[in-house]
Every structure is written in structure tokens, then in C-alpha cells.
C-alpha positions in Angstrom: 6.2 16.5 23.6 6.1 13.9 20.9 2.6 12.8 20.0 1.9 9.1 20.5 -0.5 8.0 17.7 -3.2 5.4 18.1 -4.0 5.6 14.4 -3.6 2.1 12.8 -2.4 3.5 9.5 0.3 5.7 11.1 1.3 3.0 13.5 1.7 0.5 10.7 3.9 2.8 8.5 6.0 3.9 11.4 6.5 0.6 13.3 4.6 -2.5 12.3 5.3 -2.7 8.6 9.0 -3.3 9.2 8.8 -4.9 12.6 10.3 -1.8 14.2 13.6 -2.7 12.6 15.5 0.4 11.3 17.4 -1.6 8.7 14.3 -3.2 7.5 12.7 0.2 7.2 15.6 1.5 5.2 15.4 -1.5 2.8 11.6 -0.9 2.4 12.2 2.7 1.4 14.9 1.6 -1.1 12.3 -0.8 -2.6 9.6 1.9 -2.7 11.7 4.6 -4.4 11.6 3.0 -7.9 7.8 2.6 -7.6 7.5 6.3 -6.6 9.6 7.3 -9.6 7.6 5.3 -12.1 4.3 6.7 -10.8 5.6 10.2 -11.1 7.1 9.5 -14.6 3.7 8.4 -15.8 2.1 11.5 -14.2 4.3 13.7 -16.5 4.4 16.6 -14.0 4.9 20.1 -15.5 5.9 23.3 -13.9 2.9 24.9 -12.2 0.9 21.7 -11.9 -1.3 21.0 -8.9 -1.1 17.4 -7.8 -3.4 15.5 -5.5 -1.9 12.6 -3.8 -4.7 10.4 -2.6 -3.8 8.3 0.4 -0.5 10.1 0.8 0.6 8.0 3.8 4.0 9.3 4.9 4.4 11.4 1.7 6.5 9.2 -0.5 4.8 10.2 -3.8 3.8 13.8 -2.7 7.3 14.9 -1.6 8.8 13.2 -4.7 6.4 15.4 -6.8 7.5 18.6 -5.0 11.1 17.7 -6.0 10.2 17.6 -9.6 8.7 21.1 -9.9 9.8 24.5 -8.4 6.3 26.1 -8.9 3.9 23.2 -8.5 1.7 22.6 -5.5 0.7 19.3 -3.8 -2.5 18.4 -1.9 -1.8 15.7 0.6 -5.0 13.7 1.2 -5.4 10.8 3.6 -7.9 9.3 6.0 -5.2 9.4 8.7 -4.9 12.7 10.5 -1.7 11.4 12.2 0.0 10.9 8.8 -1.2 14.3 7.6 0.3 15.9 10.7 3.6 14.0 10.1 3.7 15.1 6.4 3.0 18.7 7.5 5.9 18.7 9.9 8.2 17.3 7.2 7.0 20.0 4.8 7.9 22.6 7.3 11.3 21.2 7.9 11.9 21.1 4.1 10.7 24.7 3.7 8.1 23.6 1.1 5.0 24.2 3.3 3.9 27.1 1.1 3.4 24.7 -1.8 1.4 22.1 0.3 -2.2 21.7 1.4 -3.5 18.9 3.6 -6.9 17.3 3.5 -8.4 14.5 5.7 -10.5 12.6 3.1 -11.1 9.1 1.7 -10.3 8.1 -1.9 -14.0 7.5 -2.7 -15.2 10.8 -1.2 -13.3 13.9 -2.2 -16.2 16.3 -2.0 -14.2 19.0 -0.3 -12.1 19.3 -3.5 -13.9 21.3 -6.3 -14.5 19.9 -9.7 -11.7 20.4 -12.3 -9.3 21.9 -9.7 -6.1 19.7 -10.0 -4.0 18.7 -12.9 -2.6 15.4 -11.6 -3.9 12.7 -9.3 -1.6 10.0 -7.9 -2.1 7.1 -5.6 0.0 4.2 -4.4 -1.3 1.0 -2.6 -4.5 2.8 -1.6 -7.3 1.3 -3.6 -6.5 -2.1 -2.2 -8.1 -0.9 1.0 -11.1 0.7 -0.7 -14.3 -1.2 -1.3 -15.9 1.4 -3.6 -13.1 1.4 -6.1 -15.4 2.6 -8.9 -16.4 5.6 -6.8 -12.7 6.4 -6.2 -12.0 6.5 -9.9 -15.0 8.7 -10.5 -13.9 11.1 -7.8 -10.4 11.3 -9.3 -11.9 12.0 -12.7 -14.2 14.7 -11.3 -11.4 16.7 -9.6 -9.1 16.7 -12.6 -9.1 19.5 -15.2 -9.5 18.6 -18.8 -6.1 17.3 -19.9 -5.4 16.2 -16.4 -3.6 12.9 -15.7 -4.0 10.0 -13.3 -1.1 7.7 -12.3 -1.3 4.9 -9.8 0.3 1.8 -8.5 -1.6 -1.1 -6.8 -0.6 -4.6 -5.6 -2.7 -7.3 -7.1 -3.2 -9.6 -4.1 -5.6 -11.9 -5.9 -2.6 -13.3 -7.7 -1.9 -16.6 -6.1 -4.6 -16.2 -3.5 -5.8 -18.1 -1.5 -2.8 -20.2 -0.9 -3.3 -24.0 -0.2 -3.6 -25.2 3.3 -0.1 -26.6 3.3 1.5 -23.3 2.2 2.1 -20.5 4.7 3.8 -17.2 3.7 5.1 -19.1 0.7 6.6 -21.9 2.7 5.6 -25.6 2.5 4.4 -26.4 6.0 2.7 -29.7 5.2 3.8 -31.5 8.4 2.1 -28.7 10.5 -0.6 -27.7 8.1 -3.3 -28.2 10.8 -1.5 -25.6 12.9 -1.1 -23.2 9.9 -4.9 -23.4 9.4 -5.4 -22.1 12.9 -3.0 -19.2 12.3 -4.5 -18.3 9.0 -7.9 -18.1 10.6 -6.7 -15.2 12.8 -5.7 -13.3 9.7 -9.0 -14.0 8.0 -10.9 -12.8 11.1 -8.8 -9.6 11.2 -9.9 -8.9 7.6 -13.4 -10.3 7.7 -15.0 -7.8 5.4 -16.7 -9.6 2.5 -15.8 -9.2 -0.2 -12.3 -8.4 1.0 -11.2 -5.2 -0.9 -7.6 -6.5 -0.8 -8.4 -9.5 -3.0 -11.6 -8.6 -4.8 -10.0 -7.1 -7.9 -7.3 -7.6 -10.5 -5.5 -5.5 -13.1 -8.4 -5.9 -15.6 -10.8 -4.5 -13.0 -8.6 -1.4 -12.5 -8.5 -0.8 -16.2 -12.3 -1.2 -16.3 -13.0 1.2 -13.5 -10.8 3.8 -15.0 -12.4 3.5 -18.4 -15.9 3.6 -16.9 -15.0 6.7 -15.0 -14.2 8.5 -18.3 -10.4 8.3 -18.6 -8.9 7.9 -22.0 -5.4 7.1 -23.4 -5.2 4.4 -20.7 -2.1 2.3 -20.1 -1.6 -0.6 -17.7 1.6 -2.5 -17.0 1.2 -5.7 -14.9 4.3 -7.2 -13.4 4.1 -10.7 -11.8 6.9 -12.6 -10.2 7.4 -16.0 -8.7 10.7 -16.2 -6.9 12.5 -17.1 -3.7 11.8 -15.0 -0.6 13.9 -11.8 -0.3 17.2 -12.5 1.7 16.8 -9.4 3.7 13.6 -10.6 5.3 15.0 -12.4 8.4 13.2 -14.6 10.8 12.9 -11.8 13.4 11.6 -9.3 10.9 9.0 -11.8 9.6 8.0 -12.6 13.1 7.3 -9.0 14.2 6.0 -7.2 11.1 2.4 -7.0 10.0 1.6 -7.5 6.3 -0.9 -4.6 6.3 -2.4 -2.1 8.7 -5.4 -4.4 9.5 -3.5 -7.6 10.2 -1.6 -8.9 13.2 2.1 -9.7 13.2 3.0 -13.4 12.9 3.9 -13.5 16.5 0.5 -12.0 17.5 -1.4 -14.4 15.3 0.4 -17.4 16.7 -0.1 -16.1 20.3 -3.9 -15.9 19.6 -4.3 -19.2 17.9 -1.8 -21.8 19.2 -0.8 -23.1 22.6 2.8 -22.8 23.7 3.6 -26.3 22.6 1.8 -25.9 19.3 3.7 -22.6 18.7 7.0 -24.4 19.4 6.1 -27.1 16.9 4.9 -24.6 14.2 7.9 -22.3 14.6 10.3 -25.3 14.7 9.2 -26.2 11.2 8.8 -22.7 9.7 11.9 -21.0 11.0 14.5 -23.2 9.2 12.6 -22.7 5.9 12.7 -18.9 6.4 16.4 -18.9 7.3 17.3 -21.0 4.3 14.8 -19.2 2.0 13.2 -22.5 1.0 10.0 -21.0 -0.2 8.2 -19.2 -3.0 7.3 -15.5 -3.1 4.4 -14.7 -5.5 3.7 -11.1 -6.2 1.9 -9.1 -8.8 1.6 -5.3 -9.1 -0.1 -3.0 -11.6 0.9 0.5 -12.9 -2.0 2.4 -14.5 -2.1 5.9 -16.0 -4.5 7.8 -18.2 -5.9 11.2 -19.2 -9.1 13.1 -18.8 -10.1 14.9 -22.0 
């Protein structure tokens, strides 16, 4: 019998990230593969390496690492047991289970992993959920052998945040800004931790945390873009996907904050903008890699 997961992280990756739309999920995977490749390129994996993928999720980085070495091993680490179970099942199907280990642990507390026991640490879009980012870097440094490498990718959500009252999801909603404020309040309540770990850092902070932890030969590439919304993000996908595991979908946020007549007015203004891509998408991401000497 298939297990029905109640884990928010697993539920988001499997369903809510893409609005349960198979085509949207395929497009997301297509967008993530180049990120995976760059993280692994910077990790410079060699035969026989042992790689720790912190916050492995559904295994994007970890399985990519296994493809790059015939003798290396990968430790899948995540706070979600559901996702670890999913990765274990995939590893069994791919006949690579003998080169895999699985650990339920957070990025800032890897105490079950011995000092100087892995040669590579990778992570993707994980520190954005971690309040103790400095501790996460120190833990990554601790578990690496001398000469070990760290390679990571993180969205920089503080870029362009917060948006003005009249802007919602990058669209100008000035005529219904009073309704947009109500909807935004739902998102703020869902992520009410202060300071919010998703927006309390930028690329310079990441570099600082890594240097303070002891890493050397550090490199960071920041990429920032201001462009039109992606054409593949349809109205239905936007309506039913959640921007992160802690957040509601747009439909859920509107249901919680607006009356039926207000929702009709709000959607009546927003939907044409989405369908005609009359908006601005602001994104920034950082790649960081370095070495423990």
C-alpha cells in the first residue's frame, strides 16, 4: 500500500510546489537540472569521494552525484523522513543502494556524523529555511576532511523584498491594492518567525558565514534577474501552487482573507495580467563553493 505522507516538505515537493500539475513538475525539473550540474561541477567530485547532501529533498543533487562516480558514496540527509524513505526507494530501484546512506538530521545539527568523515558537502535551497545559518556552516566544516569541499546554491529572497503594497507576485494591482494587502497578510502569518530565515540574509552573509566557519578558497557567484514572468506559469498553476513548504497556495490565501465578492474582484484584475504576462519577475540566486584546509 502506498504511504500517504503528512510531512509538509514531502507534500510540497510532490504536490504543492507545482500545483499538482505533471507538466509544471516536468518544467520545474528541467529548470533545476542546470542548478544541480553547477553545484556538482563546483564540488569537483572524484572517484571514491564520500558526499553529504544536506537537505537532500527528493535527491536531485545526491543522485546526480552518484552518476558522476562509480565508487563514491552519498549520505542523504534531511529533516523529512518521508523524503528520505522516497530517496531510499529510488536508490533501490536504481540498484545504487549499496553506495547510499540515509540520515534524518537538520543542517545545523549533524552530530551523528563524525568529524572529518566526508570529502564533499552539498546543499541546495536549504539554508533559506535555517535560522542558525552560521551553525550550519560550522557543522559542514566539521564533518569535512582536510581538503574537503563545500558547494551550495541558495535563492536570495531579500532581493526586491518586501514588494510595495500595489505589487502582488510581480503584478501591478494598484486598483485592488487594499485586497492584495489582506492576501499578503495571510502569507506573512504563515511565515511569522522573526527574523524570517527566508529573507534575513544575502549573498554577502553567505560568504561571511563560510569564511567565519573556516573555509578558504571561497568563491561566490550572484545572479540577479528582472524580467517578465515565465510563460509556462499559467493562471491555474499560479492559483494552485505554494511558493514554499510553509506557505499557502494563492487560492488558499484568498479563501482565508477575502469574501467571495472580494475574491472575484481581486482575481478579475490579477488574472488578465498573469495571462498576458504583464508583470515583473525579480529573482536572485547565489552559488558558493570553497575548501577546508
